[in-house]
GURODREN-822373 format. One record per residue (C-alpha): residue in one letter; x, y, z; residue number from 1. Coordinates in nm, 3 decimals, decimal comma, always signed. Example, Ala and Ser with C-alpha at 12.3 -4.5 7.8 and 13.67 -1.06 7.14 Angstrom:
{'A' {+1,230 -0,450 +0,780} 1};
{'S' {+1,367 -0,106 +0,714} 2};
This chain:
{'X' {+1,973 -5,573 -0,705} 1};
{'X' {+2,098 -5,340 -0,429} 2};
{'X' {+2,253 -5,116 -0,694} 3};
{'X' {+1,919 -5,090 -0,875} 4};
{'X' {+1,733 -5,007 -0,552} 5};
{'X' {+1,999 -4,751 -0,458} 6};
{'X' {+1,977 -4,586 -0,797} 7};
{'X' {+1,598 -4,572 -0,765} 8};
{'X' {+1,619 -4,401 -0,427} 9};
{'X' {+1,874 -4,153 -0,561} 10};
{'X' {+1,650 -4,080 -0,861} 11};
{'X' {+1,352 -4,032 -0,627} 12};
{'X' {+1,551 -3,790 -0,411} 13};
{'X' {+1,668 -3,591 -0,712} 14};
{'X' {+1,312 -3,573 -0,848} 15};
{'X' {+1,182 -3,464 -0,507} 16};
{'X' {+1,447 -3,190 -0,480} 17};
{'X' {+1,362 -3,072 -0,829} 18};
{'X' {+0,991 -3,045 -0,740} 19};
{'X' {+1,068 -2,858 -0,418} 20};
{'X' {+1,282 -2,609 -0,609} 21};
{'X' {+1,002 -2,542 -0,858} 22};
{'X' {+0,753 -2,476 -0,579} 23};
{'X' {+0,985 -2,244 -0,390} 24};
{'X' {+1,120 -1,999 -0,641} 25};
{'X' {+1,345 -1,744 -0,476} 26};
{'X' {+1,300 -1,398 -0,630} 27};
{'X' {+1,480 -1,086 -0,519} 28};
{'X' {+1,197 -0,842 -0,451} 29};
{'X' {+1,347 -0,575 -0,225} 30};
{'X' {+1,151 -0,313 -0,038} 31};
{'X' {+1,166 +0,028 -0,203} 32};
{'X' {+1,345 +0,290 -0,001} 33};
{'X' {+1,112 +0,590 +0,002} 34};
{'X' {+1,246 +0,937 +0,070} 35};
{'X' {+1,017 +1,055 +0,351} 36};
{'X' {+1,011 +1,437 +0,345} 37};
{'X' {+1,121 +1,620 +0,658} 38};
{'X' {+0,834 +1,762 +0,861} 39};
{'X' {+0,561 +1,548 +0,707} 40};
{'X' {+0,307 +1,381 +0,941} 41};
{'X' {+0,365 +1,025 +1,055} 42};
{'X' {+0,292 +0,746 +0,809} 43};
{'X' {-0,044 +0,569 +0,815} 44};
{'X' {-0,002 +0,264 +1,038} 45};
{'X' {-0,130 +0,027 +0,767} 46};
{'X' {+0,172 +0,100 +0,544} 47};
{'X' {+0,390 -0,120 +0,766} 48};
{'X' {+0,167 -0,416 +0,675} 49};
{'X' {+0,213 -0,361 +0,302} 50};
{'X' {+0,551 -0,203 +0,241} 51};
{'X' {+0,617 -0,113 -0,122} 52};
{'X' {+0,847 -0,357 -0,302} 53};
{'X' {+1,014 -0,343 -0,642} 54};
{'X' {+0,775 -0,580 -0,816} 55};
{'X' {+0,473 -0,499 -0,600} 56};
{'X' {+0,492 -0,138 -0,719} 57};
{'X' {+0,554 -0,242 -1,079} 58};
{'X' {+0,250 -0,468 -1,068} 59};
{'X' {+0,040 -0,200 -0,898} 60};
{'X' {+0,131 +0,057 -1,162} 61};
{'X' {+0,030 -0,183 -1,439} 62};
{'X' {-0,300 -0,262 -1,266} 63};
{'X' {-0,360 +0,112 -1,212} 64};
{'X' {-0,372 +0,154 -1,592} 65};
{'X' {-0,567 -0,166 -1,660} 66};
{'X' {-0,889 -0,090 -1,853} 67};
{'X' {-1,015 -0,446 -1,809} 68};
{'X' {-1,109 -0,339 -1,456} 69};
{'X' {-1,425 -0,190 -1,609} 70};
{'X' {-1,721 -0,385 -1,745} 71};
{'X' {-1,666 -0,266 -2,104} 72};
{'X' {-1,284 -0,249 -2,089} 73};
{'X' {-1,272 +0,129 -2,138} 74};
{'X' {-1,194 +0,275 -1,793} 75};
{'X' {-0,892 +0,227 -1,568} 76};
{'X' {-0,787 +0,404 -1,248} 77};
{'X' {-0,557 +0,621 -1,458} 78};
{'X' {-0,846 +0,730 -1,680} 79};
{'X' {-0,962 +0,962 -1,402} 80};
{'X' {-0,640 +0,991 -1,200} 81};
{'X' {-0,419 +1,151 -1,466} 82};
{'X' {-0,058 +1,218 -1,369} 83};
{'X' {-0,025 +1,559 -1,537} 84};
{'X' {-0,327 +1,669 -1,334} 85};
{'X' {-0,165 +1,552 -1,008} 86};
{'X' {-0,360 +1,228 -1,056} 87};
{'X' {-0,695 +1,407 -1,078} 88};
{'X' {-0,882 +1,520 -1,390} 89};
{'X' {-1,060 +1,830 -1,520} 90};
{'X' {-1,417 +1,703 -1,498} 91};
{'X' {-1,650 +1,854 -1,237} 92};
{'X' {-1,755 +1,500 -1,144} 93};
{'X' {-1,587 +1,171 -1,229} 94};
{'X' {-1,696 +1,015 -1,559} 95};
{'X' {-1,710 +0,636 -1,583} 96};
{'X' {-1,814 +0,381 -1,845} 97};
{'X' {-2,067 +0,484 -2,108} 98};
{'X' {-2,021 +0,846 -1,999} 99};
{'X' {-2,191 +0,789 -1,664} 100};
{'X' {-2,138 +1,083 -1,428} 101};
{'X' {-2,039 +1,005 -1,071} 102};
{'X' {-2,136 +1,171 -0,747} 103};
{'X' {-1,813 +1,361 -0,679} 104};
{'X' {-1,508 +1,532 -0,821} 105};
{'X' {-1,205 +1,310 -0,871} 106};
{'X' {-0,962 +1,376 -0,583} 107};
{'X' {-0,591 +1,405 -0,649} 108};
{'X' {-0,367 +1,114 -0,548} 109};
{'X' {-0,053 +1,226 -0,368} 110};
{'X' {+0,113 +1,171 -0,032} 111};
{'X' {-0,143 +0,902 +0,049} 112};
{'X' {+0,085 +0,715 +0,287} 113};
{'X' {+0,052 +1,009 +0,526} 114};
{'X' {-0,328 +1,026 +0,513} 115};
{'X' {-0,559 +0,900 +0,787} 116};
{'X' {-0,871 +0,892 +0,567} 117};
{'X' {-0,946 +0,832 +0,201} 118};
{'X' {-1,224 +0,965 -0,024} 119};
{'X' {-1,407 +1,296 +0,021} 120};
{'X' {-1,609 +1,155 +0,309} 121};
{'X' {-1,330 +0,952 +0,472} 122};
{'X' {-1,516 +0,627 +0,413} 123};
{'X' {-1,192 +0,429 +0,400} 124};
{'X' {-0,920 +0,424 +0,665} 125};
{'X' {-0,694 +0,180 +0,483} 126};
{'X' {-0,576 +0,240 +0,127} 127};
{'X' {-0,589 -0,133 +0,048} 128};
{'X' {-0,966 -0,124 +0,100} 129};
{'X' {-1,024 +0,156 -0,151} 130};
{'X' {-0,966 +0,004 -0,502} 131};
{'X' {-1,280 -0,212 -0,487} 132};
{'X' {-1,501 +0,098 -0,461} 133};
{'X' {-1,457 +0,225 -0,821} 134};
{'X' {-1,459 -0,132 -0,956} 135};
{'X' {-1,811 -0,206 -0,828} 136};
{'X' {-1,963 +0,143 -0,849} 137};
{'X' {-2,226 +0,168 -1,126} 138};
{'X' {-2,115 +0,517 -1,235} 139};
{'X' {-1,747 +0,421 -1,250} 140};
{'X' {-1,636 +0,073 -1,364} 141};
{'X' {-1,956 -0,124 -1,292} 142};
{'X' {-1,773 -0,455 -1,264} 143};
{'X' {-1,668 -0,701 -0,992} 144};
{'X' {-1,330 -0,816 -0,868} 145};
{'X' {-1,405 -1,173 -0,977} 146};
{'X' {-1,484 -1,048 -1,327} 147};
{'X' {-1,155 -0,856 -1,330} 148};
{'X' {-0,959 -1,164 -1,223} 149};
{'X' {-1,133 -1,369 -1,489} 150};
{'X' {-1,011 -1,127 -1,755} 151};
{'X' {-0,645 -1,116 -1,651} 152};
{'X' {-0,580 -1,459 -1,496} 153};
{'X' {-0,435 -1,606 -1,816} 154};
{'X' {-0,230 -1,299 -1,908} 155};
{'X' {+0,134 -1,412 -1,909} 156};
{'X' {+0,266 -1,067 -1,813} 157};
{'X' {+0,044 -1,057 -1,506} 158};
{'X' {+0,128 -1,414 -1,408} 159};
{'X' {+0,497 -1,325 -1,418} 160};
{'X' {+0,450 -1,006 -1,214} 161};
{'X' {+0,235 -1,174 -0,949} 162};
{'X' {+0,503 -1,443 -0,924} 163};
{'X' {+0,777 -1,182 -0,878} 164};
{'X' {+0,573 -0,974 -0,634} 165};
{'X' {+0,422 -1,250 -0,418} 166};
{'X' {+0,624 -1,570 -0,479} 167};
{'X' {+0,367 -1,749 -0,695} 168};
{'X' {+0,140 -1,652 -0,983} 169};
{'X' {-0,189 -1,685 -0,797} 170};
{'X' {-0,404 -1,378 -0,873} 171};
{'X' {-0,626 -1,289 -0,578} 172};
{'X' {-0,835 -0,983 -0,482} 173};
{'X' {-0,612 -0,915 -0,181} 174};
{'X' {-0,297 -0,913 -0,394} 175};
{'X' {-0,457 -0,678 -0,648} 176};
{'X' {-0,554 -0,432 -0,374} 177};
{'X' {-0,215 -0,454 -0,203} 178};
{'X' {-0,012 -0,394 -0,518} 179};
{'X' {-0,223 -0,093 -0,625} 180};
{'X' {-0,179 +0,053 -0,277} 181};
{'X' {+0,197 -0,008 -0,292} 182};
{'X' {+0,215 +0,192 -0,616} 183};
{'X' {+0,005 +0,472 -0,467} 184};
{'X' {+0,223 +0,486 -0,156} 185};
{'X' {+0,517 +0,585 -0,378} 186};
{'X' {+0,336 +0,896 -0,511} 187};
{'X' {+0,504 +1,148 -0,284} 188};
{'X' {+0,501 +1,515 -0,379} 189};
{'X' {+0,746 +1,733 -0,186} 190};
{'X' {+0,963 +1,909 -0,440} 191};
{'X' {+0,772 +2,228 -0,521} 192};
{'X' {+0,914 +2,579 -0,514} 193};
{'X' {+0,767 +2,612 -0,164} 194};
{'X' {+0,963 +2,305 -0,051} 195};
{'X' {+1,284 +2,435 -0,206} 196};
{'X' {+1,241 +2,771 -0,033} 197};
{'X' {+1,184 +2,595 +0,300} 198};
{'X' {+1,494 +2,378 +0,242} 199};
{'X' {+1,707 +2,684 +0,152} 200};
{'X' {+1,794 +2,543 -0,188} 201};
{'X' {+1,846 +2,877 -0,358} 202};
{'X' {+1,481 +2,950 -0,438} 203};
{'X' {+1,309 +3,262 -0,302} 204};
{'X' {+0,950 +3,381 -0,307} 205};
{'X' {+0,855 +3,674 -0,525} 206};
{'X' {+0,699 +3,973 -0,348} 207};
{'X' {+0,350 +3,854 -0,445} 208};
{'X' {+0,420 +3,497 -0,331} 209};
{'X' {+0,563 +3,616 +0,001} 210};
{'X' {+0,259 +3,837 +0,066} 211};
{'X' {+0,033 +3,551 -0,033} 212};
{'X' {+0,211 +3,324 +0,215} 213};
{'X' {+0,149 +3,580 +0,488} 214};
{'X' {-0,222 +3,596 +0,404} 215};
{'X' {-0,234 +3,217 +0,385} 216};
{'X' {-0,090 +3,186 +0,736} 217};
{'X' {-0,343 +3,438 +0,868} 218};
{'X' {-0,659 +3,317 +0,694} 219};
{'X' {-0,609 +2,964 +0,557} 220};
{'X' {-0,351 +2,770 +0,758} 221};
{'X' {-0,588 +2,664 +1,036} 222};
{'X' {-0,749 +2,416 +0,793} 223};
{'X' {-0,476 +2,369 +0,534} 224};
{'X' {-0,210 +2,293 +0,794} 225};
{'X' {+0,095 +2,065 +0,816} 226};
{'X' {+0,324 +2,001 +0,521} 227};
{'X' {+0,034 +1,817 +0,356} 228};
{'X' {-0,157 +2,148 +0,346} 229};
{'X' {-0,459 +1,978 +0,500} 230};
{'X' {-0,537 +1,901 +0,862} 231};
{'X' {-0,742 +1,602 +0,737} 232};
{'X' {-1,049 +1,721 +0,924} 233};
{'X' {-1,407 +1,717 +0,794} 234};
{'X' {-1,579 +2,054 +0,770} 235};
{'X' {-1,891 +2,213 +0,628} 236};
{'X' {-1,762 +2,536 +0,475} 237};
{'X' {-2,088 +2,638 +0,312} 238};
{'X' {-2,011 +2,544 -0,048} 239};
{'X' {-2,304 +2,519 -0,293} 240};
{'X' {-2,488 +2,193 -0,230} 241};
{'X' {-2,488 +1,883 -0,444} 242};
{'X' {-2,861 +1,807 -0,449} 243};
{'X' {-2,809 +1,440 -0,540} 244};
{'X' {-3,008 +1,245 -0,282} 245};
{'X' {-2,712 +1,013 -0,219} 246};
{'X' {-2,492 +1,298 -0,101} 247};
{'X' {-2,453 +1,381 +0,266} 248};
{'X' {-2,078 +1,425 +0,292} 249};
{'X' {-1,921 +1,280 +0,604} 250};
{'X' {-2,272 +1,225 +0,737} 251};
{'X' {-2,312 +0,956 +0,471} 252};
{'X' {-2,049 +0,756 +0,659} 253};
{'X' {-2,120 +0,838 +1,023} 254};
{'X' {-2,495 +0,897 +1,018} 255};
{'X' {-2,440 +1,194 +1,253} 256};
{'X' {-2,646 +1,504 +1,164} 257};
{'X' {-2,361 +1,738 +1,257} 258};
{'X' {-2,150 +1,572 +0,984} 259};
{'X' {-2,402 +1,652 +0,709} 260};
{'X' {-2,228 +1,802 +0,404} 261};
{'X' {-1,891 +1,807 +0,578} 262};
{'X' {-1,602 +1,701 +0,357} 263};
{'X' {-1,235 +1,626 +0,411} 264};
{'X' {-1,022 +1,937 +0,375} 265};
{'X' {-0,836 +1,889 +0,044} 266};
{'X' {-0,463 +1,933 +0,010} 267};
{'X' {-0,343 +2,248 -0,164} 268};
{'X' {-0,037 +2,076 -0,307} 269};
{'X' {-0,043 +2,086 -0,688} 270};
{'X' {-0,375 +2,268 -0,660} 271};
{'X' {-0,329 +2,455 -0,990} 272};
{'X' {-0,338 +2,124 -1,178} 273};
{'X' {-0,660 +1,989 -1,027} 274};
{'X' {-0,937 +2,231 -1,133} 275};
{'X' {-1,233 +2,239 -1,100} 276};
{'X' {-1,264 +2,260 -0,722} 277};
{'X' {-1,508 +2,141 -0,459} 278};
{'X' {-1,665 +1,803 -0,383} 279};
{'X' {-1,854 +1,807 -0,713} 280};
{'X' {-1,651 +2,062 -0,904} 281};
{'X' {-1,857 +2,366 -0,804} 282};
{'X' {-1,581 +2,616 -0,887} 283};
{'X' {-1,390 +2,636 -1,216} 284};
{'X' {-1,095 +2,841 -1,086} 285};
{'X' {-0,908 +2,924 -0,767} 286};
{'X' {-1,021 +3,284 -0,807} 287};
{'X' {-1,386 +3,175 -0,805} 288};
{'X' {-1,329 +2,987 -0,477} 289};
{'X' {-1,174 +3,292 -0,312} 290};
{'X' {-1,449 +3,519 -0,447} 291};
{'X' {-1,707 +3,287 -0,292} 292};
{'X' {-1,534 +3,296 +0,046} 293};
{'X' {-1,519 +3,675 +0,027} 294};
{'X' {-1,883 +3,722 -0,078} 295};
{'X' {-2,026 +3,482 +0,181} 296};
{'X' {-2,094 +3,107 +0,195} 297};
{'X' {-2,416 +2,917 +0,256} 298};
{'X' {-2,545 +2,924 +0,611} 299};
{'X' {-2,586 +2,590 +0,789} 300};
{'X' {-2,639 +2,473 +1,146} 301};
{'X' {-2,306 +2,291 +1,131} 302};
{'X' {-2,120 +2,560 +0,938} 303};
{'X' {-1,755 +2,557 +1,040} 304};
{'X' {-1,681 +2,809 +1,320} 305};
{'X' {-1,421 +2,983 +1,103} 306};
{'X' {-1,711 +3,101 +0,888} 307};
{'X' {-1,995 +3,101 +1,143} 308};
{'X' {-1,804 +3,336 +1,373} 309};
{'X' {-1,711 +3,572 +1,090} 310};
{'X' {-2,038 +3,648 +0,916} 311};
{'X' {-2,019 +3,333 +0,699} 312};
{'X' {-1,723 +3,466 +0,504} 313};
{'X' {-1,347 +3,511 +0,485} 314};
{'X' {-1,298 +3,874 +0,378} 315};
{'X' {-1,028 +3,912 +0,114} 316};
{'X' {-0,917 +4,210 -0,092} 317};
{'X' {-0,848 +4,163 -0,462} 318};
{'X' {-0,478 +4,203 -0,392} 319};
{'X' {-0,493 +3,935 -0,123} 320};
{'X' {-0,669 +3,699 -0,362} 321};
{'X' {-0,409 +3,750 -0,634} 322};
{'X' {-0,126 +3,706 -0,386} 323};
{'X' {-0,284 +3,392 -0,239} 324};
{'X' {-0,309 +3,239 -0,585} 325};
{'X' {+0,056 +3,328 -0,649} 326};
{'X' {+0,153 +3,151 -0,328} 327};
{'X' {-0,061 +2,844 -0,400} 328};
{'X' {+0,114 +2,807 -0,734} 329};
{'X' {+0,444 +2,768 -0,546} 330};
{'X' {+0,300 +2,433 -0,429} 331};
{'X' {+0,323 +2,300 -0,786} 332};
{'X' {+0,561 +2,004 -0,805} 333};
{'X' {+0,670 +1,986 -1,169} 334};
{'X' {+0,870 +1,667 -1,117} 335};
{'X' {+0,571 +1,491 -0,962} 336};
{'X' {+0,342 +1,546 -1,261} 337};
{'X' {+0,606 +1,453 -1,520} 338};
{'X' {+0,779 +1,143 -1,383} 339};
């Protein structure tokens, strides 16, 4: 009788251990070692709360290209954020499901871990809070996060990736947002000709590029500063107005009149790949932007002092414009758009 009881206890212990093992699957999911470029601004403080991992990034990349995020299963993040366009597109304004046209131009996605604000108006301070915006916006995906989860919750590939990334296969909104952000944190662009010249890697500027760099430092660098080529400030630079009643630029977020039609200074990295330019694609080419600055911008009470104190313009000769464009093309990172 004692032997039978002892065997039963042993069997119970073995069964218990087996159940514990199944609930606590140990998966090697190491943090990804990112090569932080020398001289770049400090990393956004939220990155430390969601450090990119091997499977978190893999999951995020898959979700980034998931068309089931949209109501009719036709639009993913990557539909507008196209890698060969530095994760932007060539539409003046973003185009969502059923050809619906959005309010603004699709911004490029690069070096986001160094940014303090996201979106043209800086409405998001944390990258993990951004993915829901296109999902629920009528002109973009016109869906809901619960609808998205309902579509993918029984997908075996996703269940496996959520298990590897988070320790179990539970699919939650927070995990979706975190994994997409982890993928986007890895999109670092710092290997352009400009970077190679600065690192003394055997590259040199042409005469036109060197002159363009000089003009850039004199007339552009106060806004397009740091190695990000943006100071991340919000400015009204007198661009043609988007008359959509929902548009107010930074003022849409803050409610402060002096922020009306001010937008985050865009990065110039990979700028050649991201035409058209402006918050709603007002300008088809870089030349047209420089011509506009030279001819004079729209007056406004909150016009940036750089323009207000200089007759609402940045005077540029044709040679300076051509040289500036030559320099800006040295910010093209061919590896970034092809990986």
